[in-house]
N, C-alpha and C positions, 0 to 999 in steps of 0.2 A: 503494499500499499504506499503510494508516494503522498506525502504530506507537504502541501504548498506553504512557503515560509514567507514570501516576499517577491514582489515585481519591481523592476528596474524601470525607470522613465522611458526605456526605448522598447519596452515590451519583454526583454528576457527575465526569466523567471529562476528564482532560488527555490529548490525543493531538497526534501531529504526523505530517507527511506531506510528501514533496517535490512541488514544483510540477510542473505539465506544460510542456513547452517552448512558448516563445511563438511561434515561427515554425512554422507547421503549416498543411495544407491545411483545406478546410472540413469534409470528412468526419471527419478526425481530430479536429476542434474539436468537431464536433456529439457524435462519440463520448464525448469527455473531458465534456462538459456532461452528457451523459446519466448518465455515471459519478457525477458530483458530486451530480446530483439523486438518484439512486439512493442515496448515501450519506446525503443529508439525509431522505429519504422513510424509510429503515430505521431510522436512530439517533433520529429524532424522531417515529416512531410510538408512540403510547402502548402501554403504559405507560412508555416509555423518555423520558429527558430531552431537552430541546431541544438544538441543536446551533448553536454560533456558529463561522465560519470566519474565521480572522485571517491575513492575507497579511503576514507580517513584511516581505517585501521592499519594500513599499510604505509601511510605517507606521513602520519603524525606518531608520537609516542604512545606506548599502551597506558592504561590507566595504572598499572603497576610501576611503571617507570616514572609518572607523575608523582605518585604517591612517595616512591622512594626519593626523589629529587626533592620534594617539599620537606620530607622528615629531616634530611641533611641540611636544608636551607634554614629550617626552623631552630635548629640546633645553634645556629651563630647568634642567636638572640636571647638564648636562655641563660644569661649570665648572673652570677650571685654576688660578685663584689667588684671593686674597682680593679683590683689586681688581675681577675679573669678578663675584664674588659680591655685593658691596655695590652695584656699578652695577646689576644685575638687580634687587636687593632694593628699589630706589626705585621701579620699574615693574613690580613682582610681579603685582600683581592684573590689571592690564592686559593684561601678557603672557599670564597664566594664562587670561584669558577668551578670548584670541585664538585659543588652541588649539583651544577648543571640545571637550576632552576630558572635562571635567566635566558638560557639556551633554549628551553621548552617554549618560554614566552615568545622569544624571537621567531621561532620556528611557527609558533600558531598565527603570529602576526603575518608571517610571510606567507601561509597559506591563505589567509583571510585577502591579502593582497591579490593573489592568482586568482581567487574567485572573483574580485571585484574587477580584474582586467577582463575575464570571460564576458561578464555581464555588461560593463560598459563599453569595452572596446570591440571585442569580437561579437556581441550580440548573441551571446550562446547561452541556452538555459544551462544550469549547474544542478545536477543531481548528486547530493553528499549521501554517502552510504557508510552505514556503521553497524556494529552487531545490533544493537537495540534502537539506535536514532535518537538517545536521549542523553548523550554525554558531549562527546566532541561534535557532534552535529549541531547540539544547541550552542556550543561555543563559538563555532565557526560561523553559523547563521546569525547569531547575535552580533558578532563583531562586523560582520558585512553590514548589517543593516545600521550599525552606529556609525560606519565609516561612509556610507552612501545616502543616509537619509537623516536631514537635519532635525526632524521630528523626534528620532530616538536620543537626539542630544539634549532634550529638554527633560525636565524632571517628570512630568506626566507622560512623555513619550517613553523614556527609559523604563519606568514603572510598567507600562503597558507591554513593552517588550519582554520585560522579565515575566511577568504574567503569562504572555502569549507562549514563548519558547520554552520556559522551564516549569513554570508552576503547572499550567493546564498541558504543557507539552510533555509532561510524564516524567521529568527528572527525579531520581530517586534520592531524594534529599536525606532521608532517614537512614538508608544504607551508605550513602557516600559520605555523609558527616559522620556516621557510627554513633548516632544519638544514644542508643542503647546499649552502646558498647557490647554487642551480641558477637560480631565477628569483623576482624580487620580485613578480611581477604577484599571485603567490597568497599573499603574506605578510600577514597580518592578526593582531593580538593580541585574538584572541576569546577564548580561554580566560583570558587576563588579564584581559578586560573583565568576565569572571564574578567573579573574584577581587576585582577592585576594587569591585563591587557588594557581595558579600557582606561585604567589609571595612566599607563603610558601615552594614550592620546590626550587626556585631560591636561597631563603635564606639558605636553608638546604645543597644543592647541589650546590654551584656556579661553579666550573668547567665543570659543565654538560650542561650549558645553554652559547650560544653564545651572549644572550643580557642580559641586566643588569634590577635591578629593577627601574632604572631610565627609561628605555625603557617602562616599564609597567606602570609607573606613567604618563608619556607622552600619553600612549595609552588610560588611563582612562580619563586623561582632554579631549583628542580629542573626547571622546565619547559625550561631551557636547558643542561641538563647532559647530555650525549648518551650517557651510561653507563646511562642508566634506559630500559628497555624502555616504560615506562608512557606516557611522553610524546615519544615518537621515531617512531612509525609512523602510517600513514594509515588502516589497517584492522586488524581482527583477523586476516584472512588474512595480510597482510604480517607482521604481528608473529608469528604461529605458524611462518611459514614460516621467519625468520630467526632465531627462537629455537630452531628444530630444528637449526639448524647446517647446513643444506643449502646456503646460499649464503655464509655468512660462517665461514671457517676460518682458523686460525692454525697455525703450527708446533706448538704444543702441543695443537691439537684445536678443536674448535667454540668460537665466541666466545660468552661466557655473558653476557647482559645481567643488570642487577639491576632490583629492583623499587623504585620511589621510596617506598613506604610503609615500609622498613625503615629508620627513622631513625638507628640505631645506625651505619649505614655513614657518615654525614655529621657527627655529633654525638655527644659523649660524654654519660653521663647526666646530668650536672649541666646542660648546655645542653638536653637533651631536657625537662627540667623545666619550661623556659619555654614548651613547646608546650601545656601543660594549664593552663586558666582555674582558679584556686582560687576564684573567686567564683562560680562556676557554680552555679545552683540546680537541684541534681538533681532529676528528676521522682520524687515519692514512690513507693513500690511499693504496690499495691493489697492490700487485707487478702486472706486466702484466701478468704473468704465472696464478695468481689467478683469475684475473678480470672475465674470462670467468665462473668460476665454482661460483664465488660470485653472478654473474649476476641473477641467478635463484633462489637465497637464500634471495633476499632482501625482507625486511619487507613491503615495501609499494608496494603491488600488485595492479595491474590495473583491475583486475577481481576478483570474489568471488568464491576462491578455497575452497571448502568444502570437499576436499578429504583427506584421512588419509594420514600423512605425518610423516616422522621419526622426533621424537622429538629433539629439539635443544640441543645442549650439552653446550650452553650458560647459566650459572647460574641455571642448572637444580636442581630440588628439588628431582626427583627419581632417583636413579642409573639405567644406562641402563640396567644392568643384571635382574633387579627387575621389569622393567617397564612393562612387559608382564603381570605378575602375578598380579599387582596392577591394571591393566587396567581391567582384568577379574573380579576383584572383585568390581571395581567401576562399571563395566558394568552391575552387577546384583543389585547393590544397588542404582545407581544413578537415577534410574526411579521415585524413591520415591521423589527426590528434584525437578524435572522437574515441571515447571508451580507453582512453590512455591518460596516465598522470604526467607524462612528459611534455614540457611547453616547448614552443618554437624557439630555436637558437635566440638568446638574448632579448627576446620579446617582454620578458617580465622586467628586466633590467632597464630597458628602454622606456618602457611604460613608468617605471619607478622614478628614473632620472628625469624624464619629460615633465612629470607633474612637479616635481620638486623644484623645477627650474622656474616654474611661473608662480605669480602671486597668489597667495592662500585664498579661496573663497570659503569663508567659515560656515556658509549655508549651502555649500555644494559637497562634491567628493574628499575625503580627508584620507590620506595615505600616512600611516606611522613611520617614522624613521626607524630603521632596524639596523643600521651598521653600527657594529661595536659598541661602544661606550653609549650610545644613544639609549639603550635599554638599561634602566636604572632600577635600584631597589626603592620599594614603597616606604620611605623612611618614617612617614607619620604612623603607618600601621605596625611596621616591626620595631622601630626605636623608641616608642614612645614611653615604654616603662622603663629604659635605661637611663637613670639620673645622668650618668656622664654625657649622655647625647642630647640632653634637653637644652634649650635656650630660654632661661628664666626672663620673662619681660621681653622676649624678641621672638624671632622666627617668623613664618609665614602666616601663622595664627595673629601675631601681634600686628602684621601689617593689615590683615583682614580686618581686625578689630578697629584700628585706626579708620579705614575706609567706610565701614559701618556707622562709626560715629559721626563722620562727615555727611553721610547719606542721611542719617536721622536729624543732624542739624539743618540741612537744606530743606528737608521735608517739613520740619518744625517751622521754619522760617516762612516757607511757603503757607503753611496754615495761618500762620499769623497775619500775613499779609492779605489773604483773604478775607479773614475776620474783619480785619480793620476797615478793609474796603466796603465790605457788607454793612458794617455798623457806623460807617461814617457820618450819616444823616443822625441817627439817634444819638450817638457817641457813648452807645452801651457796647465796650469791646471786652469780650471774654478774654480770661487769661489763658496762656497756652502751657501745656504741660512741660515741667522742667525736663531738660535732657538728663538721660543716665548719666552718672559720673564715668568718665573713660578710665577703664582698668588696665593695668600691665598684666597681659595675660602670658602665662608660659605656652610652651609649644604642646604641652599635654592638654590643653582645654580644647574641646568640651568634655574629655575624658575623665579629668581629674581637676578638681577646683582649686589648683594651686595659682594665686594670683595676689598682687599688691594693689590695693585699692589706691594708694599714695603713690606719686612719683616722686616725693620728697625724700631724701635720706633719712636714715635713722638718726636722730640726734637726741642729746639729753633735754630732759624737760626744762632746765634752767636755759638752755639756748633759745627755746621756743618762747619763752618769757619775754626775752629782748625783742623778739621779731613780731609778736602779735599782742594784742590786748587782753588783760586777763580775763574778760567776758567771753571771748572767744575761745581762750583756753580752757575754761572751765566746761565747755561743751565738747572739748576734743579729748579722746582717749591718749593717755601717755603712749607714745612708740617706744620710749626706752626709759627705764627707772633702775638707777643704780640702787641695790639693796644690800651692797657691801657694808656701809656704814651702820645698818640695823643690826648686823651679825655679831654675836659676841664670840 
């Protein structure tokens, strides 16, 4: 059974399908081969697009390899004291390379680029094949949509993507996260691998995403909090059965799970502000005259349109006047590459280099940089509990806090101006809520409330008496009191 994931603007579609069992008799094998041939003949029949099948089990690391690499990688951050930290720091890069975790991330990103090239340039349908189509298929299909569809880079779009591809798509969160600690054989950080890959894109193209790395960090933490039904079950049937209260009952009644998307359960409004990217380049809304035509060209189509369509002029790699000739050339040679994982010589590199040589369209196609040191460690997630790696009163969180303070100040001033203008005749001007005090936040925030509300240095109380009036001093708590004189 083929499952449609997404359609590109040019009509090419991304699909996924579970693989056939490896051990089978000759008659079953012949039946399956005839079934696959029928798929190719049906989908590749004009005027439909070409089809390329990609077996992810052979082109990407196995789940066991992913689990082994992540286990080694995770050990780098389980540090008990400063001595272990500095001993690890001396040989950090060699230890990091030996885990193979960043290499797996690079390979997954490269595979997503290959699929994007087939959809965008070759106008070829891509069928992702995996044993169950609920692990690496979900990773690649989600990444491709984040790279090619700007809606998936918004908070609501990314949430819809996770719900569609992972939750409803049947990813076995219960087994892969090993929530019940029943068997380690099925455990593998597949969903965490996706978040690591998306984090690479968020770091490389911040204005393209409505959410921040803190949003991804919170999402990764919620994966292992068993009070949320979103990331706890193996299937939608299992989730519906348990949420109905038939199998889980307490003395007070059925046990009710929470949804992970209600962030107010975990964070207060101030902390939730760090989930939104203040630098997000929001897509401009089209004029009323353009809405009618743009409605039919939206990328997120509700059906599976595999008809020939005029190539999009957005960030095209083939000029319109030569497109017909190139299509004819590809039409004669593309058959050699159907049902094969091999790419035409240098085509992927040309696609990659050509895209990166042009200005970035934050609402169009995004290709991650995958060369060498471009793949980085997700520092906020993995280093946040190591004191030696923290920046107290600094870091990216402190920068974001300052920007949020400025945005709040601008909004408050705008409210005050509007109220003064509306009450100019009567002279009754309402007071505006005072701005919250700016806090110096450590890079742990919002995961630990280590902060200094005052930017002033800690000075003896006698010094403050010289700087401030006594009335103000009475209302202020002592920041430093020397008790040595009272001790006998």
